[in-house]
PDB file of N, CA, C and O in Angstrom:
ATOM      1  N   UNK A   1      -3.124  24.405 -38.016  1.00  0.00           N
ATOM      2  CA  UNK A   1      -2.917  23.777 -36.679  1.00  0.00           C
ATOM      3  C   UNK A   1      -2.456  22.321 -37.086  1.00  0.00           C
ATOM      4  O   UNK A   1      -2.968  21.573 -37.920  1.00  0.00           O
ATOM      5  N   UNK A   2      -1.248  22.096 -36.200  1.00  0.00           N
ATOM      6  CA  UNK A   2      -0.796  20.584 -36.146  1.00  0.00           C
ATOM      7  C   UNK A   2      -1.485  19.843 -35.109  1.00  0.00           C
ATOM      8  O   UNK A   2      -2.145  20.368 -34.212  1.00  0.00           O
ATOM      9  N   UNK A   3      -1.296  18.554 -35.277  1.00  0.00           N
ATOM     10  CA  UNK A   3      -1.942  17.444 -34.298  1.00  0.00           C
ATOM     11  C   UNK A   3      -1.000  16.369 -34.009  1.00  0.00           C
ATOM     12  O   UNK A   3      -0.182  16.005 -34.854  1.00  0.00           O
ATOM     13  N   UNK A   4      -1.078  15.877 -32.921  1.00  0.00           N
ATOM     14  CA  UNK A   4      -0.414  14.715 -32.587  1.00  0.00           C
ATOM     15  C   UNK A   4      -1.217  13.461 -32.709  1.00  0.00           C
ATOM     16  O   UNK A   4      -0.781  12.436 -32.185  1.00  0.00           O
ATOM     17  N   UNK A   5      -2.344  13.452 -33.351  1.00  0.00           N
ATOM     18  CA  UNK A   5      -3.330  12.377 -33.416  1.00  0.00           C
ATOM     19  C   UNK A   5      -2.731  11.221 -34.155  1.00  0.00           C
ATOM     20  O   UNK A   5      -2.987  10.119 -33.670  1.00  0.00           O
ATOM     21  N   UNK A   6      -1.932  11.250 -35.309  1.00  0.00           N
ATOM     22  CA  UNK A   6      -1.359  10.070 -35.893  1.00  0.00           C
ATOM     23  C   UNK A   6      -0.469   9.460 -34.889  1.00  0.00           C
ATOM     24  O   UNK A   6      -0.641   8.262 -34.660  1.00  0.00           O
ATOM     25  N   UNK A   7       0.480  10.110 -34.239  1.00  0.00           N
ATOM     26  CA  UNK A   7       1.456   9.497 -33.166  1.00  0.00           C
ATOM     27  C   UNK A   7       0.768   8.878 -32.172  1.00  0.00           C
ATOM     28  O   UNK A   7       1.136   7.776 -31.764  1.00  0.00           O
ATOM     29  N   UNK A   8      -0.341   9.530 -31.649  1.00  0.00           N
ATOM     30  CA  UNK A   8      -1.011   8.966 -30.455  1.00  0.00           C
ATOM     31  C   UNK A   8      -1.635   7.494 -30.886  1.00  0.00           C
ATOM     32  O   UNK A   8      -1.560   6.448 -30.241  1.00  0.00           O
ATOM     33  N   UNK A   9      -2.285   7.722 -32.187  1.00  0.00           N
ATOM     34  CA  UNK A   9      -2.860   6.425 -32.815  1.00  0.00           C
ATOM     35  C   UNK A   9      -1.998   5.350 -32.931  1.00  0.00           C
ATOM     36  O   UNK A   9      -2.334   4.250 -32.493  1.00  0.00           O
ATOM     37  N   UNK A  10      -0.942   5.526 -33.459  1.00  0.00           N
ATOM     38  CA  UNK A  10       0.157   4.656 -33.674  1.00  0.00           C
ATOM     39  C   UNK A  10       0.723   3.949 -32.378  1.00  0.00           C
ATOM     40  O   UNK A  10       0.982   2.749 -32.287  1.00  0.00           O
ATOM     41  N   UNK A  11       0.869   4.904 -31.395  1.00  0.00           N
ATOM     42  CA  UNK A  11       1.374   4.395 -30.253  1.00  0.00           C
ATOM     43  C   UNK A  11       0.363   3.473 -29.662  1.00  0.00           C
ATOM     44  O   UNK A  11       0.802   2.526 -29.010  1.00  0.00           O
ATOM     45  N   UNK A  12      -1.117   3.630 -29.812  1.00  0.00           N
ATOM     46  CA  UNK A  12      -1.832   2.744 -29.425  1.00  0.00           C
ATOM     47  C   UNK A  12      -2.241   1.535 -30.084  1.00  0.00           C
ATOM     48  O   UNK A  12      -3.085   0.739 -29.673  1.00  0.00           O
ATOM     49  N   UNK A  13      -1.502   1.459 -31.251  1.00  0.00           N
ATOM     50  CA  UNK A  13      -1.712   0.436 -32.266  1.00  0.00           C
ATOM     51  C   UNK A  13      -2.930   0.153 -32.907  1.00  0.00           C
ATOM     52  O   UNK A  13      -3.446  -0.945 -33.111  1.00  0.00           O
ATOM     53  N   UNK A  14      -3.355   1.364 -33.223  1.00  0.00           N
ATOM     54  CA  UNK A  14      -4.677   1.343 -33.865  1.00  0.00           C
ATOM     55  C   UNK A  14      -4.640   1.906 -35.342  1.00  0.00           C
ATOM     56  O   UNK A  14      -4.034   2.921 -35.684  1.00  0.00           O
ATOM     57  N   UNK A  15      -5.366   1.106 -36.136  1.00  0.00           N
ATOM     58  CA  UNK A  15      -5.521   1.726 -37.585  1.00  0.00           C
ATOM     59  C   UNK A  15      -6.407   3.001 -37.636  1.00  0.00           C
ATOM     60  O   UNK A  15      -7.220   3.300 -36.762  1.00  0.00           O
ATOM     61  N   UNK A  16      -6.160   3.702 -38.737  1.00  0.00           N
ATOM     62  CA  UNK A  16      -7.352   4.839 -38.872  1.00  0.00           C
ATOM     63  C   UNK A  16      -8.688   4.314 -38.763  1.00  0.00           C
ATOM     64  O   UNK A  16      -9.522   4.958 -38.128  1.00  0.00           O
ATOM     65  N   UNK A  17      -8.949   3.368 -39.235  1.00  0.00           N
ATOM     66  CA  UNK A  17     -10.336   2.817 -39.228  1.00  0.00           C
ATOM     67  C   UNK A  17     -10.666   2.538 -37.959  1.00  0.00           C
ATOM     68  O   UNK A  17     -11.844   2.730 -37.659  1.00  0.00           O
ATOM     69  N   UNK A  18      -9.804   2.065 -36.987  1.00  0.00           N
ATOM     70  CA  UNK A  18     -10.247   1.682 -35.658  1.00  0.00           C
ATOM     71  C   UNK A  18     -10.452   2.875 -34.832  1.00  0.00           C
ATOM     72  O   UNK A  18     -11.375   3.013 -34.030  1.00  0.00           O
ATOM     73  N   UNK A  19      -9.404   3.843 -35.114  1.00  0.00           N
ATOM     74  CA  UNK A  19      -9.866   5.130 -34.283  1.00  0.00           C
ATOM     75  C   UNK A  19     -11.037   5.737 -34.731  1.00  0.00           C
ATOM     76  O   UNK A  19     -11.736   6.326 -33.906  1.00  0.00           O
ATOM     77  N   UNK A  20     -11.396   5.683 -36.009  1.00  0.00           N
ATOM     78  CA  UNK A  20     -12.633   6.318 -36.659  1.00  0.00           C
ATOM     79  C   UNK A  20     -13.747   5.718 -35.992  1.00  0.00           C
ATOM     80  O   UNK A  20     -14.682   6.449 -35.664  1.00  0.00           O
ATOM     81  N   UNK A  21     -13.787   4.352 -35.714  1.00  0.00           N
ATOM     82  CA  UNK A  21     -14.821   3.515 -35.115  1.00  0.00           C
ATOM     83  C   UNK A  21     -15.020   3.909 -33.725  1.00  0.00           C
ATOM     84  O   UNK A  21     -16.194   4.046 -33.381  1.00  0.00           O
ATOM     85  N   UNK A  22     -14.030   4.136 -32.779  1.00  0.00           N
ATOM     86  CA  UNK A  22     -14.118   4.729 -31.672  1.00  0.00           C
ATOM     87  C   UNK A  22     -14.679   6.071 -31.491  1.00  0.00           C
ATOM     88  O   UNK A  22     -15.446   6.332 -30.565  1.00  0.00           O
ATOM     89  N   UNK A  23     -14.287   6.957 -32.403  1.00  0.00           N
ATOM     90  CA  UNK A  23     -14.699   8.370 -32.483  1.00  0.00           C
ATOM     91  C   UNK A  23     -16.092   8.547 -32.996  1.00  0.00           C
ATOM     92  O   UNK A  23     -16.702   9.602 -32.821  1.00  0.00           O
ATOM     93  N   UNK A  24     -16.609   7.501 -33.640  1.00  0.00           N
ATOM     94  CA  UNK A  24     -17.936   7.508 -34.460  1.00  0.00           C
ATOM     95  C   UNK A  24     -17.770   8.499 -35.514  1.00  0.00           C
ATOM     96  O   UNK A  24     -18.592   9.407 -35.631  1.00  0.00           O
ATOM     97  N   UNK A  25     -16.634   8.377 -36.392  1.00  0.00           N
ATOM     98  CA  UNK A  25     -16.537   9.442 -37.507  1.00  0.00           C
ATOM     99  C   UNK A  25     -15.896   8.309 -38.568  1.00  0.00           C
ATOM    100  O   UNK A  25     -15.648   7.141 -38.267  1.00  0.00           O
ATOM    101  N   UNK A  26     -15.688   8.927 -39.875  1.00  0.00           N
ATOM    102  CA  UNK A  26     -15.012   8.338 -41.076  1.00  0.00           C
ATOM    103  C   UNK A  26     -13.764   8.019 -40.927  1.00  0.00           C
ATOM    104  O   UNK A  26     -13.156   8.619 -40.041  1.00  0.00           O
ATOM    105  N   UNK A  27     -13.186   7.210 -41.571  1.00  0.00           N
ATOM    106  CA  UNK A  27     -11.745   6.826 -41.689  1.00  0.00           C
ATOM    107  C   UNK A  27     -11.094   8.032 -42.171  1.00  0.00           C
ATOM    108  O   UNK A  27     -10.015   8.475 -41.777  1.00  0.00           O
ATOM    109  N   UNK A  28     -12.025   8.630 -43.262  1.00  0.00           N
ATOM    110  CA  UNK A  28     -11.512   9.881 -44.142  1.00  0.00           C
ATOM    111  C   UNK A  28     -11.411  11.047 -43.335  1.00  0.00           C
ATOM    112  O   UNK A  28     -10.692  11.978 -43.699  1.00  0.00           O
ATOM    113  N   UNK A  29     -12.149  11.095 -42.127  1.00  0.00           N
ATOM    114  CA  UNK A  29     -12.164  12.257 -41.186  1.00  0.00           C
ATOM    115  C   UNK A  29     -10.869  12.082 -40.512  1.00  0.00           C
ATOM    116  O   UNK A  29     -10.139  13.064 -40.374  1.00  0.00           O
ATOM    117  N   UNK A  30     -10.505  10.891 -40.067  1.00  0.00           N
ATOM    118  CA  UNK A  30      -9.274  10.665 -39.156  1.00  0.00           C
ATOM    119  C   UNK A  30      -8.125  11.069 -40.042  1.00  0.00           C
ATOM    120  O   UNK A  30      -7.220  11.799 -39.637  1.00  0.00           O
ATOM    121  N   UNK A  31      -8.192  10.502 -41.449  1.00  0.00           N
ATOM    122  CA  UNK A  31      -7.056  10.948 -42.309  1.00  0.00           C
ATOM    123  C   UNK A  31      -6.777  12.405 -42.432  1.00  0.00           C
ATOM    124  O   UNK A  31      -5.638  12.870 -42.472  1.00  0.00           O
ATOM    125  N   UNK A  32      -7.964  13.160 -42.496  1.00  0.00           N
ATOM    126  CA  UNK A  32      -7.903  14.567 -42.939  1.00  0.00           C
ATOM    127  C   UNK A  32      -7.208  15.241 -41.632  1.00  0.00           C
ATOM    128  O   UNK A  32      -6.300  16.067 -41.727  1.00  0.00           O
ATOM    129  N   UNK A  33      -7.709  14.818 -40.491  1.00  0.00           N
ATOM    130  CA  UNK A  33      -7.248  15.422 -39.158  1.00  0.00           C
ATOM    131  C   UNK A  33      -5.777  15.227 -39.013  1.00  0.00           C
ATOM    132  O   UNK A  33      -5.089  16.081 -38.453  1.00  0.00           O
ATOM    133  N   UNK A  34      -5.260  14.094 -39.516  1.00  0.00           N
ATOM    134  CA  UNK A  34      -3.733  13.641 -39.289  1.00  0.00           C
ATOM    135  C   UNK A  34      -2.942  14.356 -40.319  1.00  0.00           C
ATOM    136  O   UNK A  34      -1.758  14.637 -40.131  1.00  0.00           O
ATOM    137  N   UNK A  35      -3.591  14.658 -41.423  1.00  0.00           N
ATOM    138  CA  UNK A  35      -2.633  15.512 -42.431  1.00  0.00           C
ATOM    139  C   UNK A  35      -2.855  16.901 -42.475  1.00  0.00           C
ATOM    140  O   UNK A  35      -2.370  17.585 -43.376  1.00  0.00           O
ATOM    141  N   UNK A  36      -3.694  17.471 -41.388  1.00  0.00           N
ATOM    142  CA  UNK A  36      -4.014  18.676 -41.458  1.00  0.00           C
ATOM    143  C   UNK A  36      -4.892  19.520 -42.426  1.00  0.00           C
ATOM    144  O   UNK A  36      -4.898  20.747 -42.525  1.00  0.00           O
ATOM    145  N   UNK A  37      -5.512  18.761 -43.008  1.00  0.00           N
ATOM    146  CA  UNK A  37      -6.601  19.050 -43.928  1.00  0.00           C
ATOM    147  C   UNK A  37      -7.934  19.512 -43.466  1.00  0.00           C
ATOM    148  O   UNK A  37      -8.730  20.092 -44.204  1.00  0.00           O
ATOM    149  N   UNK A  38      -8.163  19.214 -42.138  1.00  0.00           N
ATOM    150  CA  UNK A  38      -9.491  19.313 -41.514  1.00  0.00           C
ATOM    151  C   UNK A  38      -9.076  19.612 -39.974  1.00  0.00           C
ATOM    152  O   UNK A  38      -8.324  18.851 -39.364  1.00  0.00           O
ATOM    153  N   UNK A  39      -9.592  20.706 -39.434  1.00  0.00           N
ATOM    154  CA  UNK A  39      -9.581  20.919 -37.930  1.00  0.00           C
ATOM    155  C   UNK A  39     -10.833  20.310 -37.426  1.00  0.00           C
ATOM    156  O   UNK A  39     -11.890  20.575 -37.999  1.00  0.00           O
ATOM    157  N   UNK A  40     -10.810  19.575 -36.480  1.00  0.00           N
ATOM    158  CA  UNK A  40     -11.948  18.811 -35.763  1.00  0.00           C
ATOM    159  C   UNK A  40     -12.832  19.784 -35.109  1.00  0.00           C
ATOM    160  O   UNK A  40     -12.257  20.735 -34.580  1.00  0.00           O
ATOM    161  N   UNK A  41     -14.238  19.738 -35.030  1.00  0.00           N
ATOM    162  CA  UNK A  41     -15.159  20.556 -34.266  1.00  0.00           C
ATOM    163  C   UNK A  41     -14.583  20.365 -32.910  1.00  0.00           C
ATOM    164  O   UNK A  41     -13.720  19.515 -32.691  1.00  0.00           O
ATOM    165  N   UNK A  42     -15.064  21.162 -31.996  1.00  0.00           N
ATOM    166  CA  UNK A  42     -14.773  21.106 -30.524  1.00  0.00           C
ATOM    167  C   UNK A  42     -14.955  20.008 -29.814  1.00  0.00           C
ATOM    168  O   UNK A  42     -14.134  19.490 -29.057  1.00  0.00           O
ATOM    169  N   UNK A  43     -16.385  19.529 -30.135  1.00  0.00           N
ATOM    170  CA  UNK A  43     -16.818  18.275 -29.471  1.00  0.00           C
ATOM    171  C   UNK A  43     -16.091  17.118 -29.986  1.00  0.00           C
ATOM    172  O   UNK A  43     -15.830  16.191 -29.219  1.00  0.00           O
ATOM    173  N   UNK A  44     -15.687  17.079 -31.400  1.00  0.00           N
ATOM    174  CA  UNK A  44     -14.736  15.884 -31.580  1.00  0.00           C
ATOM    175  C   UNK A  44     -13.527  15.908 -30.902  1.00  0.00           C
ATOM    176  O   UNK A  44     -13.089  14.907 -30.335  1.00  0.00           O
ATOM    177  N   UNK A  45     -12.869  17.140 -30.921  1.00  0.00           N
ATOM    178  CA  UNK A  45     -11.600  17.378 -30.382  1.00  0.00           C
ATOM    179  C   UNK A  45     -11.738  16.924 -28.610  1.00  0.00           C
ATOM    180  O   UNK A  45     -10.827  16.437 -27.941  1.00  0.00           O
ATOM    181  N   UNK A  46     -12.789  17.167 -28.251  1.00  0.00           N
ATOM    182  CA  UNK A  46     -12.733  16.783 -26.637  1.00  0.00           C
ATOM    183  C   UNK A  46     -12.960  15.257 -26.596  1.00  0.00           C
ATOM    184  O   UNK A  46     -12.582  14.640 -25.601  1.00  0.00           O
ATOM    185  N   UNK A  47     -13.643  14.521 -27.770  1.00  0.00           N
ATOM    186  CA  UNK A  47     -13.626  13.121 -27.805  1.00  0.00           C
ATOM    187  C   UNK A  47     -12.300  12.445 -27.962  1.00  0.00           C
ATOM    188  O   UNK A  47     -11.952  11.392 -27.428  1.00  0.00           O
ATOM    189  N   UNK A  48     -11.579  13.241 -28.810  1.00  0.00           N
ATOM    190  CA  UNK A  48     -10.163  12.618 -29.139  1.00  0.00           C
ATOM    191  C   UNK A  48      -9.323  12.814 -27.969  1.00  0.00           C
ATOM    192  O   UNK A  48      -8.502  11.927 -27.735  1.00  0.00           O
ATOM    193  N   UNK A  49      -9.386  13.882 -27.142  1.00  0.00           N
ATOM    194  CA  UNK A  49      -8.686  14.160 -25.997  1.00  0.00           C
ATOM    195  C   UNK A  49      -9.002  13.093 -24.918  1.00  0.00           C
ATOM    196  O   UNK A  49      -8.121  12.505 -24.292  1.00  0.00           O
ATOM    197  N   UNK A  50     -10.420  12.879 -24.740  1.00  0.00           N
ATOM    198  CA  UNK A  50     -10.755  11.845 -23.622  1.00  0.00           C
ATOM    199  C   UNK A  50     -10.213  10.466 -24.080  1.00  0.00           C
ATOM    200  O   UNK A  50      -9.669   9.715 -23.270  1.00  0.00           O
ATOM    201  N   UNK A  51     -10.361  10.155 -25.335  1.00  0.00           N
ATOM    202  CA  UNK A  51     -10.027   8.733 -25.550  1.00  0.00           C
ATOM    203  C   UNK A  51      -8.426   8.649 -25.430  1.00  0.00           C
ATOM    204  O   UNK A  51      -7.985   7.525 -25.191  1.00  0.00           O
ATOM    205  N   UNK A  52      -7.554   9.638 -25.559  1.00  0.00           N
ATOM    206  CA  UNK A  52      -6.260   9.423 -25.364  1.00  0.00           C
ATOM    207  C   UNK A  52      -5.700   9.666 -24.155  1.00  0.00           C
ATOM    208  O   UNK A  52      -4.512   9.453 -23.911  1.00  0.00           O
ATOM    209  N   UNK A  53      -6.694  10.213 -23.184  1.00  0.00           N
ATOM    210  CA  UNK A  53      -6.574  10.735 -21.811  1.00  0.00           C
ATOM    211  C   UNK A  53      -5.469  11.735 -21.706  1.00  0.00           C
ATOM    212  O   UNK A  53      -4.575  11.634 -20.867  1.00  0.00           O
ATOM    213  N   UNK A  54      -5.557  12.773 -22.641  1.00  0.00           N
ATOM    214  CA  UNK A  54      -4.604  14.018 -22.699  1.00  0.00           C
ATOM    215  C   UNK A  54      -5.430  15.230 -22.918  1.00  0.00           C
ATOM    216  O   UNK A  54      -6.559  15.157 -23.403  1.00  0.00           O
ATOM    217  N   UNK A  55      -4.805  16.478 -22.520  1.00  0.00           N
ATOM    218  CA  UNK A  55      -5.592  17.629 -22.603  1.00  0.00           C
ATOM    219  C   UNK A  55      -5.639  18.015 -24.063  1.00  0.00           C
ATOM    220  O   UNK A  55      -4.655  17.638 -24.701  1.00  0.00           O
ATOM    221  N   UNK A  56      -6.387  18.556 -24.611  1.00  0.00           N
ATOM    222  CA  UNK A  56      -6.669  19.085 -25.866  1.00  0.00           C
ATOM    223  C   UNK A  56      -5.371  19.990 -26.449  1.00  0.00           C
ATOM    224  O   UNK A  56      -4.897  19.908 -27.582  1.00  0.00           O
ATOM    225  N   UNK A  57      -4.984  20.767 -25.491  1.00  0.00           N
ATOM    226  CA  UNK A  57      -3.835  21.441 -25.863  1.00  0.00           C
ATOM    227  C   UNK A  57      -2.508  20.700 -26.137  1.00  0.00           C
ATOM    228  O   UNK A  57      -1.591  21.276 -26.722  1.00  0.00           O
ATOM    229  N   UNK A  58      -2.415  19.537 -25.751  1.00  0.00           N
ATOM    230  CA  UNK A  58      -1.335  18.730 -25.955  1.00  0.00           C
ATOM    231  C   UNK A  58      -1.405  17.838 -27.259  1.00  0.00           C
ATOM    232  O   UNK A  58      -0.465  17.173 -27.693  1.00  0.00           O
ATOM    233  N   UNK A  59      -2.694  17.930 -27.827  1.00  0.00           N
ATOM    234  CA  UNK A  59      -2.772  17.080 -29.057  1.00  0.00           C
ATOM    235  C   UNK A  59      -2.915  18.101 -30.104  1.00  0.00           C
ATOM    236  O   UNK A  59      -2.224  17.885 -31.100  1.00  0.00           O
ATOM    237  N   UNK A  60      -3.602  19.101 -30.125  1.00  0.00           N
ATOM    238  CA  UNK A  60      -3.627  19.938 -31.167  1.00  0.00           C
ATOM    239  C   UNK A  60      -2.839  21.359 -30.725  1.00  0.00           C
ATOM    240  O   UNK A  60      -2.987  22.019 -29.697  1.00  0.00           O
ATOM    241  N   UNK A  61      -2.057  21.564 -31.735  1.00  0.00           N
ATOM    242  CA  UNK A  61      -0.978  22.678 -31.448  1.00  0.00           C
ATOM    243  C   UNK A  61      -1.299  23.671 -32.500  1.00  0.00           C
ATOM    244  O   UNK A  61      -1.296  23.426 -33.706  1.00  0.00           O
ATOM    245  N   UNK A  62      -1.562  24.752 -31.978  1.00  0.00           N
ATOM    246  CA  UNK A  62      -1.677  26.089 -32.906  1.00  0.00           C
ATOM    247  C   UNK A  62      -0.476  26.748 -33.113  1.00  0.00           C
ATOM    248  O   UNK A  62       0.263  27.157 -32.218  1.00  0.00           O
ATOM    249  N   UNK A  63      -0.244  26.869 -34.618  1.00  0.00           N
ATOM    250  CA  UNK A  63       0.832  27.558 -35.098  1.00  0.00           C
ATOM    251  C   UNK A  63       0.605  29.084 -35.261  1.00  0.00           C
ATOM    252  O   UNK A  63      -0.148  29.489 -36.146  1.00  0.00           O
ATOM    253  N   UNK A  64       1.296  30.008 -34.353  1.00  0.00           N
ATOM    254  CA  UNK A  64       0.950  31.322 -34.422  1.00  0.00           C
ATOM    255  C   UNK A  64       1.507  31.736 -35.888  1.00  0.00           C
ATOM    256  O   UNK A  64       2.478  31.229 -36.449  1.00  0.00           O
ATOM    257  N   UNK A  65       0.652  32.799 -36.394  1.00  0.00           N
ATOM    258  CA  UNK A  65       1.134  33.390 -37.658  1.00  0.00           C
ATOM    259  C   UNK A  65       2.266  34.286 -37.459  1.00  0.00           C
ATOM    260  O   UNK A  65       2.342  34.993 -36.455  1.00  0.00           O
ATOM    261  N   UNK A  66       3.259  34.284 -38.492  1.00  0.00           N
ATOM    262  CA  UNK A  66       4.520  35.172 -38.161  1.00  0.00           C
ATOM    263  C   UNK A  66       4.398  36.227 -38.778  1.00  0.00           C
ATOM    264  O   UNK A  66       5.261  37.100 -38.687  1.00  0.00           O
TER     265      UNK A  66
END
């Protein structure tokens, strides 16, 4: 799954640490989401979507297997 979290975070002018604080997760979690090494839980995905005021499906993009 790809995500737009990094783009949204940078557009907001936040560091990974600042986003992590707002989401109440570690900076390492934010980094893992941004690099595609970790797919967030559904509750965390909802918190991210609410924070950026966007639907989950515009932030997290599922790559269909080919």
